[in-house]
C-alpha positions as CSV (number, residue, x, y, z in Angstrom):
1,M,7.7,-1.4,-15.7
2,L,9.5,-1.9,-19.0
3,S,8.4,1.6,-20.3
4,W,9.8,3.1,-17.1
5,L,13.2,1.4,-17.5
6,I,14.0,2.1,-21.1
7,E,14.0,5.1,-23.4
8,P,12.3,6.9,-25.0
9,T,9.3,6.3,-22.6
10,R,11.5,6.5,-19.5
11,G,12.1,10.2,-20.2
12,L,8.3,10.8,-20.3
13,W,7.8,9.1,-17.0
14,L,10.5,11.1,-15.3
15,A,9.2,14.4,-16.7
16,F,5.7,13.4,-15.4
17,D,7.3,12.6,-12.0
18,E,8.9,16.0,-11.7
19,Q,5.9,18.0,-12.9
20,L,3.6,16.3,-10.5
21,F,6.1,16.5,-7.6
22,W,6.6,20.3,-8.0
23,A,2.8,20.9,-8.3
24,M,2.2,19.1,-5.0
25,N,5.3,20.5,-3.3
26,R,4.4,24.1,-4.1
27,S,0.9,23.6,-2.8
28,L,2.5,23.3,0.7
29,E,2.8,27.1,0.6
30,W,-1.0,27.5,0.6
31,S,-1.7,27.6,4.3
32,E,-0.6,26.4,7.7
33,E,-3.7,24.2,8.0
34,W,-2.9,22.6,4.6
35,R,0.7,21.8,5.7
36,R,-0.4,20.4,9.1
37,L,-3.0,18.2,7.4
38,W,-0.3,16.5,5.3
39,A,2.2,16.4,8.2
40,I,-0.4,14.5,10.2
41,A,-1.2,12.2,7.3
42,N,2.5,11.4,6.9
43,N,3.1,10.6,10.6
44,R,4.0,7.0,11.2
45,A,1.0,6.7,13.6
46,F,-1.3,7.5,10.7
47,D,-0.3,4.3,9.0
48,L,-2.4,2.6,11.7
49,V,-5.4,4.3,10.4
50,A,-4.8,2.8,6.9
51,A,-4.3,-0.7,8.5
52,V,-7.4,-0.4,10.6
53,A,-9.5,0.8,7.7
54,M,-8.6,-2.2,5.6
55,L,-9.0,-4.5,8.6
56,L,-12.5,-3.2,9.3
57,L,-13.6,-4.1,5.8
58,F,-12.7,-7.8,6.5
59,A,-14.1,-7.6,10.0
60,H,-17.4,-6.2,8.9
61,Q,-17.9,-9.1,6.5
62,A,-16.6,-11.8,8.8
63,L,-18.2,-10.7,12.1
64,L,-21.4,-9.0,11.0
65,R,-22.5,-10.3,7.6
66,D,-21.1,-13.8,7.3
67,R,-20.2,-15.0,10.8
68,K,-20.9,-18.6,10.0
69,R,-17.7,-18.6,7.8
70,L,-15.5,-16.9,10.4
71,Q,-12.8,-19.6,10.1
72,H,-12.7,-19.0,6.4
73,Y,-12.1,-15.3,6.8
74,I,-9.4,-15.9,9.4
75,A,-7.7,-18.2,6.9
76,V,-8.0,-15.5,4.3
77,G,-6.4,-13.0,6.7
78,L,-3.5,-15.4,7.3
79,L,-3.0,-15.9,3.6
80,M,-3.0,-12.2,3.0
81,F,-0.5,-11.5,5.8
82,T,1.8,-14.2,4.4
83,T,1.5,-12.8,0.9
84,L,2.3,-9.3,2.2
85,L,5.5,-10.5,3.9
86,L,6.7,-12.5,0.9
87,V,6.0,-9.9,-1.7
88,M,7.6,-7.1,0.4
89,A,10.7,-9.3,0.9
90,I,10.9,-9.8,-2.9
91,S,10.4,-6.1,-3.6
92,K,13.3,-5.2,-1.3
93,E,15.6,-7.3,-3.6
94,I,14.8,-5.4,-6.8
95,P,18.2,-3.9,-7.9
96,I,16.9,-0.4,-8.4
97,E,18.0,2.4,-6.1
98,R,16.2,5.7,-6.4
99,P,16.2,8.7,-4.0
100,S,13.0,10.4,-3.2
101,A,12.1,13.7,-4.7
102,T,13.0,15.6,-1.6
103,A,16.4,13.9,-1.6
104,Q,17.0,14.8,-5.2
105,F,15.9,18.4,-4.9
106,P,17.4,20.1,-1.8
107,E,15.4,23.2,-2.5
108,A,12.1,21.4,-2.2
109,L,9.8,22.3,0.7
110,R,10.1,19.8,3.5
111,L,7.2,19.0,5.9
112,T,9.7,18.2,8.7
113,Q,10.9,21.9,8.4
114,L,7.5,23.5,7.8
115,V,5.8,21.6,10.7
116,P,8.6,20.6,13.0
117,D,6.3,19.6,15.9
118,I,4.9,16.6,14.0
119,P,7.2,13.7,13.2
120,T,6.8,13.2,9.4
121,K,8.2,11.0,6.7
122,D,9.2,13.2,3.8
123,Y,12.5,11.7,2.7
124,S,13.8,8.4,1.5
125,S,17.2,7.4,0.2
126,D,15.6,4.5,-1.8
127,S,12.0,5.1,-2.6
128,F,11.4,2.5,-5.4
129,P,9.1,0.7,-5.3
130,G,6.5,2.4,-3.1
131,D,6.2,-0.1,-0.2
132,H,3.2,1.7,1.3
133,G,1.2,1.6,-2.0
134,L,2.3,-2.0,-2.6
135,V,0.9,-3.2,0.8
136,L,-2.4,-1.3,0.2
137,L,-2.7,-2.7,-3.3
138,L,-2.3,-6.3,-2.1
139,C,-4.9,-5.7,0.6
140,A,-7.3,-4.3,-2.0
141,G,-6.7,-7.3,-4.2
142,F,-7.7,-9.6,-1.5
143,A,-10.7,-7.5,-0.7
144,I,-11.8,-7.7,-4.3
145,A,-11.2,-11.4,-4.5
146,Y,-12.9,-12.5,-1.2
147,L,-15.3,-9.7,-0.1
148,P,-18.5,-8.2,-1.7
149,R,-18.1,-5.7,-4.5
150,L,-18.8,-2.7,-2.2
151,H,-16.0,-3.7,0.1
152,G,-13.6,-4.1,-2.9
153,V,-14.5,-0.6,-4.2
154,L,-13.9,0.9,-0.7
155,A,-10.6,-1.0,-0.5
156,L,-9.5,0.6,-3.8
157,L,-10.6,4.0,-2.5
158,F,-8.6,3.5,0.7
159,M,-5.6,2.5,-1.4
160,V,-5.6,5.8,-3.3
161,V,-6.4,8.0,-0.2
162,F,-3.7,6.5,2.0
163,T,-1.0,6.4,-0.7
164,L,-1.5,10.1,-1.5
165,P,0.2,11.5,1.6
166,R,3.6,9.9,0.7
167,L,3.4,11.7,-2.7
168,M,2.5,15.0,-1.2
169,S,5.4,14.9,1.2
170,G,7.9,14.0,-1.5
171,A,8.8,10.7,0.2
172,H,7.8,8.9,-3.0
173,W,7.6,9.7,-6.7
174,V,4.3,9.0,-8.3
175,T,6.0,6.3,-10.5
176,D,7.2,4.6,-7.3
177,E,3.5,3.8,-6.9
178,I,1.9,3.5,-10.3
179,V,4.9,1.8,-11.9
180,G,6.8,0.1,-9.1
181,A,4.0,-0.9,-6.6
182,L,1.4,-1.5,-9.3
183,S,3.6,-3.7,-11.5
184,I,4.9,-5.8,-8.6
185,G,1.5,-6.0,-6.9
186,L,-0.5,-7.0,-10.0
187,I,2.1,-9.6,-11.0
188,A,1.9,-11.1,-7.5
189,L,-1.9,-11.0,-7.4
190,S,-2.1,-12.5,-10.9
191,W,0.1,-15.5,-9.9
192,L,-2.0,-15.9,-6.8
193,F,-5.5,-15.6,-8.1
194,A,-5.3,-16.5,-11.8
195,T,-3.8,-19.9,-10.9
196,P,-4.9,-22.7,-8.5
197,L,-2.3,-21.4,-6.0
198,H,-4.6,-19.3,-3.8
199,R,-7.1,-22.1,-3.6
200,R,-4.5,-24.6,-2.4
201,L,-2.9,-22.2,0.0
202,L,-6.3,-21.2,1.4
203,D,-7.4,-24.8,1.9
204,W,-4.2,-25.4,3.9
205,F,-4.7,-22.3,6.1
206,E,-8.4,-23.3,6.6
207,Q,-7.3,-26.7,7.8
208,Q,-4.9,-25.2,10.3
209,V,-7.5,-22.7,11.6
210,K,-10.0,-25.6,12.1
211,R,-7.5,-27.5,14.1
212,L,-6.8,-24.6,16.3
213,F,-10.6,-24.0,16.8
214,R,-11.0,-27.7,17.7
215,R,-8.0,-27.7,20.0
216,F,-9.4,-24.7,22.0
217,G,-13.0,-26.0,21.9
218,L,-14.3,-23.2,19.7
219,S,-15.6,-25.2,16.8
């Protein structure tokens, strides 16, 4: 983050941003099928695909591989959801305003114009940090911490795959993700998992889940 904020390294980051943006933006000229692919991937409804993909990793472990500890995984889910809300709220307070690439370069190709029949996100007046990538990173961090290794690897893969559409559309710069989202996400995950904090919070959530199960006669 510091290297992105100050010179001389800031100039290198910004040059990298622009080069990568124009390389991806010009690729939208390749074909109609290519443009429609990225338009669909940037539709708001497609965000549900990312959410379901991450959820299925936890559901597979909780319902099929380790059902005896279902209450534990529900508590993990509640802790993850609470963490997402808190970290996202903090990220919104960062005093950095940065327009997306499509806002900075009016001559850039816009998916909303190239594929007008598909509602697409390809513009942001304030794109830093990448909120989409930040949420996916936090979910991947929880998967690595609480699920088997394969699930963690798949979560990291999902993070990359589902973050890429926002970069292709120009709604985010690459440093919105690899500097902004990565820095904030790794700091949050470090404070959570490299300290006793997550254990104490998880114990509290597990107690609440057990009470609910007993109250409804499910335990």
